[in-house]
Residue, then its C-alpha position, 0 to 999 in steps of 0.5 A: m153431304s159437304l157444303s157446295p162452293h156454288t151454293v156458298l158463292v150464289t148465297l153471298r152474291d145475292r146477299y152482297d147485291a141485296t145489302e151492297e155491303p160485305v157479307a160476314p161469314d155468320t150470315v152466309a152460314d145462317l142463309c145456307g143453313e150450316s155453321p160458320a165453321d163449315v163455311i169459313p174454309v169455303l169462303r177462304s177457298l173462293c179467295g184462293t180462286e179470286f171468286v171472292v175478296e175478303t174485307d174488314d167487314g166480311y166477303r164481297p164477290t169479285i167481278t170474276a165471280r159475277e162473270f162466271l156466274r153468268l156462264n150458268v155453270e156450277l163451280e163443280d162442272v168441268v169448264a174449258v176457256d179460252v185465255v187470250d193475252g191482252 
C-alpha cells in the first residue's frame, strides 16, 4: 500500500504545531513509520499543490493546507470548490 499524502500532511501539521519549527523529512518518515525515500516525493508533491512549503530547515504546512484540513475531507476525496474572484 502506498503512503497517503493525507497522512503525511496531517503528520507534518501536527508535528509543526507541537514544535513551531519546520519538520525534517526524516522526522515525518519516522512518525509515519516509513522511509525518507518514500516520504520525500510526497512532501515535494504537497509543495506542488501549495499545501506545504519547503524551508532551509524542513517543511511547514501552509494556510491553504490548514483550511483544507478543516473541511474534514481526505486529500484522496473528490471535492468541488467555488472559486471567487476577490
